[in-house]
N, C-alpha and C positions, 0 to 999 in steps of 0.2 A: 504494500500499499504505499501508495506516495501522500505526502503532506500536500501537496496541490490537490487533491483528490475532494473533490466536495460533497463528505459525507458528514449528515448529522450527527455533533458530537454532545455528549455530557460531561461536564468534569463534577466529581463529589467530592469535595473538602469538608473537613472537619478542623476548623481551626483553633480548639480549645478540647481540655480534657471532657466539657460535658456535652454528652449525647447530642445536647440540644444544640449546640454548634453546629451539626451536620448541616449544610446546603449543597445546593445544586446549582449548575449555570448552563444553559443548553448555547450552542452554535451550530451554524449552517456549515462549518467544517473544521475540521481538526486544525487546522494554521490558525483560526479563527480566535478556536479553545485554547490553543499555545498562547497567542496575543492576548489573550485574557488572565490568561495566569499570569504574565507579566505585567501586565496593568495592575493587578489585583498588590502584587509586590511594590509596586511603584505607588501606590496609594498607600500602602500602609509605611513605606519609607514618608510621603509627605508628609503623615501624622503623626509621624517621631520625629519628622528634622523640620516644623513648618517654618523656622527662619532661616531656612536655606532656599534659596532662588534658583539653582540650579544644581542638579542630582546625578551623580554615575554611581554604578555598581559593576560588581564583576560578576562574573557566571556562577564563579563558586559562591556568590555573596545569595543568586537566586536559588542556587541548590541545595544551600543551607537552609534557606525558607522554606523550601519543600521537605527538606528532613525534618524540621522542626513542626512540622502541621502532622496532627494525628493519624489524619488520612487523606491522601488525595490520590486520586486516580481516572479514568475517564473511560466512557463506554461511547465508541465508534460504532453508526450504523454498517454492515456488511449486507449491501443488498442482494449477493451470492445468496447470503443465508435468510433471508429477511429478516435479521436479527443484529440487536448489539453487542460487540464483541467487548469483553472488558481488557483494560489494559491499565498495568501497576505503575507505582510511582517511579522506579526505575526505568520502566520505558517512557513515560511522561518527562523525566530529566534528558532521555537519548532525543528526544524528538524535541525538546525545545533546544538543545544543543545544536543540531541537525538543522533547525529553521533560524536559530541566529547565526551560526556559520552561514547561511544561505543569503541572509541578510546583509554580511558583513562582507561578501565576495565582492560584490559591485564595487564595492570601497577599496580596493587592494590596487 
C-alpha cells in the first residue's frame, strides 16, 4: 500500500491513562491521517510553549510523543477486503518517517 492511496483512515488515540481519554479521528487518506497526527503534536507544542513565535522539532521528538501515548493505531480501509485493517504504533512511526522523508526530498 502506498501512502498516496486514497483510503479512508481512522486514527485511534488514547492521550492519558484514563480510558475516557480515548478518541478517534477519521481522514480521507492515510497521508492526511499522518499529517493530522503531526498537527496534533504541533498543537500540543504550541500549548506548552505559548511564548514561542516559531517552533521546530525533530523526528525523534514526534516519535517520543507517539511513544508516550498509551494507545496510537490506525485502521485503514482495504477495498479488496471491504474491511479496515489495523496498523500498530510501530507502523504509524514508519509511515510518518516515509511521509516526512517524501516531503523533505524536494528541498534537497
